C-alpha positions as MATLAB code, in Angstrom:
seq = 'XXXXXXXXXXXXXXXXXXXXXXXXXXXXXXXXXXXXXXXXXXXXXXXXXXXXXXXXXXXXXXXXXXXXXXXXXXXXXXXXXXXXXXXXXXXXXXXXXXXXXXXXXXXXXXXXXXXXXXXXXXXXXXXXXXXXXXXXXXXXXXXXXXXXXXXXXXXXXXXXXXXXXXXXXXXXXXXXXXXXXXXXXXXXXXXXXXXXXXXXXXXXXXXXXXXXXXXXXXXXXXXXXXXXXXXXXXXXXXXXXXXXXXXXXXXXXXXXXXXXXXXXXXXXXXXXXXXXXXXXXXXXXXXXXXXXXXXXXXXXXX';
ca = [
     101.375  104.958   90.153;
     100.535  108.053   92.178;
      97.278  108.474   94.051;
      96.151  110.904   91.320;
      96.237  108.274   88.581;
      92.824  107.592   87.031;
      91.219  104.202   86.946;
      92.548  102.567   83.771;
      91.171   99.849   81.526;
      93.698   97.130   80.838;
      93.782   93.741   79.172;
      95.466   90.422   79.807;
      95.497   87.305   77.621;
      94.572   84.079   79.386;
      94.479   80.799   77.449;
      94.561   82.752   74.195;
      91.558   84.946   75.058;
      91.540   88.599   76.025;
      90.205   89.567   79.451;
      89.414   93.195   80.257;
      89.599   94.788   83.684;
      89.564   98.177   85.411;
      92.493   98.855   87.735;
      94.040  101.494   89.936;
      97.007  100.903   92.204;
      97.496  104.318   93.776;
     100.519  103.054   95.702;
      98.344  101.610   98.472;
      99.405   98.836  100.812;
      96.984   96.247  102.096;
      94.479   94.040  100.332;
      93.127   94.776   96.863;
      89.397   95.368   96.537;
      88.395   92.955   93.778;
      84.947   93.599   92.268;
      83.098   90.805   90.434;
      79.913   91.720   88.578;
      76.721   89.714   88.268;
      74.667   88.276   85.414;
      74.477   90.394   82.281;
      76.636   93.164   83.746;
      80.252   94.296   83.422;
      82.977   96.004   85.443;
      81.485   99.392   84.537;
      78.576   99.166   86.921;
      81.022   99.227   89.859;
      81.908  102.824   88.884;
      80.581  104.363   92.118;
      82.563  101.910   94.230;
      85.745  102.314   92.177;
      85.647  106.098   92.434;
      84.742  106.147   96.122;
      87.273  103.558   97.301;
      90.274  104.063   94.981;
      91.784  106.625   97.357;
      91.973  104.101  100.180;
      92.892  100.817   98.478;
      93.959   99.235   95.219;
      90.829   98.547   93.187;
      90.290   95.932   90.483;
      87.050   95.206   88.599;
      86.990   92.307   86.142;
      84.927   91.845   82.979;
      84.089   88.158   83.204;
      84.406   86.190   79.919;
      81.809   87.312   77.367;
      81.014   90.481   79.341;
      82.069   94.063   78.745;
      85.225   94.089   76.648;
      86.377   90.539   77.428;
      86.362   87.792   74.805;
      83.757   85.048   74.989;
      84.413   81.876   76.951;
      84.201   78.629   74.928;
      82.287   76.953   77.753;
      80.948   79.481   80.289;
      80.634   78.129   83.821;
      80.984   79.254   87.420;
      84.333   77.454   87.673;
      85.541   79.132   84.474;
      84.576   82.560   85.767;
      86.451   81.894   89.031;
      89.551   80.629   87.203;
      89.660   83.664   84.907;
      89.336   85.981   87.900;
      92.219   84.135   89.558;
      94.250   84.584   86.360;
      93.709   88.347   86.487;
      94.799   88.390   90.144;
      98.002   86.592   89.115;
      98.634   88.925   86.176;
      98.136   92.106   88.199;
      99.729   90.856   91.400;
      96.559   91.785   93.277;
      96.861   89.370   96.176;
      95.689   89.244   98.862;
      92.259   90.384   97.730;
      88.955   91.168   99.342;
      86.536   89.738   96.785;
      83.394   91.862   96.440;
      80.789   90.029   94.378;
      77.244   90.916   93.383;
      74.581   88.294   92.626;
      76.219   85.674   90.358;
      79.501   87.493   91.020;
      79.071   86.664   94.699;
      78.915   82.973   93.839;
      82.067   83.469   91.729;
      83.724   85.090   94.766;
      82.784   82.110   96.968;
      84.142   79.702   94.351;
      87.334   81.762   94.025;
      87.873   81.761   97.804;
      87.360   77.997   97.902;
      89.777   77.397   95.013;
      92.419   79.971   95.986;
      92.176   80.456   99.775;
      95.648   81.991   99.986;
      94.611   84.771   97.588;
      91.339   85.819   99.249;
      91.482   87.387  102.718;
      87.866   88.562  102.871;
      84.498   88.394  101.124;
      81.766   90.977  100.626;
      78.728   89.279   99.103;
      75.949   91.503   97.775;
      72.560   90.061   96.803;
      74.122   86.602   96.812;
      72.789   83.134   97.560;
      74.234   79.636   97.735;
      71.604   78.391   95.278;
      68.365   79.641   93.771;
      65.011   77.960   94.354;
      63.940   75.666   91.524;
      61.732   77.073   88.766;
      58.605   75.087   87.976;
      58.804   72.974   84.823;
      55.540   74.461   83.559;
      56.996   77.977   83.748;
      60.117   76.813   81.908;
      57.997   75.164   79.198;
      55.858   78.287   78.775;
      58.910   80.534   78.491;
      60.605   78.240   75.954;
      57.447   78.126   73.837;
      57.422   81.898   73.278;
      59.051   83.399   70.150;
      62.584   84.615   70.813;
      61.749   88.260   70.006;
      58.865   88.215   72.492;
      61.018   86.522   75.137;
      63.582   89.310   74.838;
      60.964   92.073   75.223;
      59.355   90.343   78.195;
      62.750   89.703   79.778;
      63.736   93.376   79.849;
      60.323   94.524   81.062;
      60.369   91.934   83.825;
      64.012   92.631   84.701;
      63.353   96.336   85.176;
      60.462   95.584   87.519;
      62.145   92.970   89.705;
      65.778   94.127   89.786;
      65.078   97.522   91.357;
      63.095   98.626   94.378;
      60.227  101.035   93.781;
      62.242  103.965   95.153;
      65.340  103.440   92.981;
      66.618  106.568   91.249;
      66.251  107.036   87.509;
      70.040  107.137   87.183;
      70.410  103.759   88.898;
      67.719  102.153   86.760;
      69.194  103.682   83.584;
      72.689  102.371   84.381;
      71.478   98.868   85.219;
      69.273   98.554   82.150;
      71.992  100.001   79.902;
      74.388   97.320   81.155;
      71.806   94.586   80.669;
      70.935   95.638   77.103;
      74.627   95.884   76.171;
      75.253   92.279   77.215;
      75.574   89.748   74.391;
      72.442   87.556   74.170;
      74.422   84.311   74.349;
      76.283   85.563   77.419;
      73.067   86.565   79.156;
      71.538   83.168   78.418;
      74.643   81.427   79.775;
      74.554   83.526   82.958;
      70.912   82.680   83.582;
      71.635   78.977   83.058;
      74.644   79.093   85.411;
      72.614   80.907   88.072;
      69.787   78.402   87.858;
      72.036   75.334   88.137;
      74.700   76.521   90.607;
      75.005   75.314   94.178;
      77.920   76.686   96.228;
      76.540   75.523   99.589;
      79.370   73.055  100.204;
      82.062   75.553   99.196;
      80.501   78.261  101.372;
      80.252   75.959  104.380;
      83.976   75.142  104.118;
      85.096   78.796  104.043;
      87.154   80.119  106.935;
      87.509   83.733  105.848;
      85.867   86.936  107.164;
      82.671   87.566  105.203;
      80.151   90.416  105.072;
      76.790   89.708  103.435;
      74.698   92.655  102.222;
      71.130   92.340  100.965;
      68.461   94.861  100.042;
      65.374   94.582  102.218;
      63.246   94.721   99.033;
      65.334   92.330   96.940;
      62.947   90.133   94.934;
      65.607   88.162   93.004;
      67.648   86.962   95.982;
      65.399   87.962   98.903;
      66.683   88.345  102.482;
      65.726   84.762  103.345;
      68.414   83.510  100.934;
      70.990   85.868  102.453;
      70.082   84.603  105.916;
      70.650   81.044  104.715;
      74.049   82.051  103.276;
      74.885   83.811  106.550;
      74.086   80.624  108.467;
      76.212   78.605  106.023;
      79.393   80.737  106.193;
      80.860   80.407  109.675;
      81.477   83.731  111.418;
      79.903   85.812  108.641;
      77.997   89.028  109.242;
      74.681   89.948  107.614;
      73.461   93.525  107.062;
      70.168   94.430  105.387;
      70.106   97.663  103.366;
      66.720   99.181  104.066;
      64.619  100.006  101.013;
      67.097   98.677   98.435;
      66.377   96.062   95.787;
      68.592   93.534   94.053;
      70.804   96.232   92.500;
      71.748   97.753   95.851;
      75.284   98.656   94.746;
      73.810  101.343   92.448;
      70.566  101.930   94.342;
      72.282  102.630   97.684;
      75.888  103.150   96.626;
      76.783  105.350   99.609;
      75.644  102.745  102.128;
      77.415   99.974  100.227;
      80.637  101.986   99.864;
      80.799  102.739  103.577;
      80.143   99.096  104.442;
      82.923   97.902  102.113;
      85.372  100.518  103.443;
      84.668   99.591  107.071;
      85.000   95.880  106.326;
      88.290   96.422  104.457;
      89.625   98.465  107.378;
      88.759   95.642  109.775;
      90.608   93.150  107.566;
      93.652   95.438  107.410;
      93.731   95.721  111.213;
      93.576   91.964  111.830;
      97.175   91.079  110.841;
      98.459   93.948  112.996;
      96.362   92.757  115.922;
      97.626   89.201  115.482;
     101.232   90.456  115.278;
     100.744   92.506  118.447;
      99.236   89.507  120.235;
     102.141   87.343  119.077;
     104.692   89.901  120.301;
     102.950   90.022  123.681;
     102.936   86.242  123.871;
     106.629   85.829  123.068;
     107.965   87.173  126.431;
     105.488   84.938  128.282;
     106.728   81.977  126.225;
     110.343   82.761  127.162;
     109.424   82.894  130.841;
     107.653   79.551  130.589;
     110.656   77.952  128.915;
     112.972   79.384  131.576;
     110.710   78.108  134.322;
     110.645   74.611  132.819;
     114.453   74.590  132.650;
     114.649   75.678  136.296;
     112.229   72.930  137.394;
     114.191   70.340  135.451;
     117.450   71.515  137.044;
     115.964   71.308  140.569;
     114.689   67.781  139.914;
     118.066   66.593  138.682;
     119.733   67.953  141.798;
];
């Protein structure tokens, strides 16, 4: 593909089920930027990132099972989402990848990196946590006792209020709510259940990959305290707070997020070259040391 090729929607069949993804190669070398959406969303809400970054890297955004234009998963789970994402990487040949995950998608990215360490060379985790605080049983009972129609109305009203910061643009709110309303009810319910039960603390603690953690300073779903805990869990990670942004910072502050991803990707691209340069510099020194050892051995024998 040439660098003028548009971002294209493609499909791959994995285990008999169709998986949709957005992709642009552009003839770029270096890692692929792999975007993994969060609960109730799809690859479409990465549009700003795909457009902004497609001229500098290969970009790939996956519709997780049951989301967007992908077929449903028989048994949705965090592990299933990670395995399907790995299958798309294999089908496209998108390795190595910098996995960029938002919210639940960040947990998928952590799980993917733990399962396929050779495929993931970096992580960008937006509005992500290792696990969510427990919900009180009384709140769960009250919610379950409401009629389904009322639960749905209350869910969307509440979601709009807590997902976005007060200063979010109308366009950002419209895009996020459009994505949420388009999600299949059973998929949304599965995502909420997965988010509530997940715990990727152990997987995150075992990671040895460069990681950038981004969190909106006004995030009320995964507040900064949870990002700080994730930062402390992932060795060598970096934490940046996006001032004034809420949980949906990728569409609330897309420019800030895009620049952060681009800078992080550039740092990942430079690392192999730096290591190669260091290795080349070390090789002459190694030859001198070997020669010196041979000389010492010869003197001792004589």
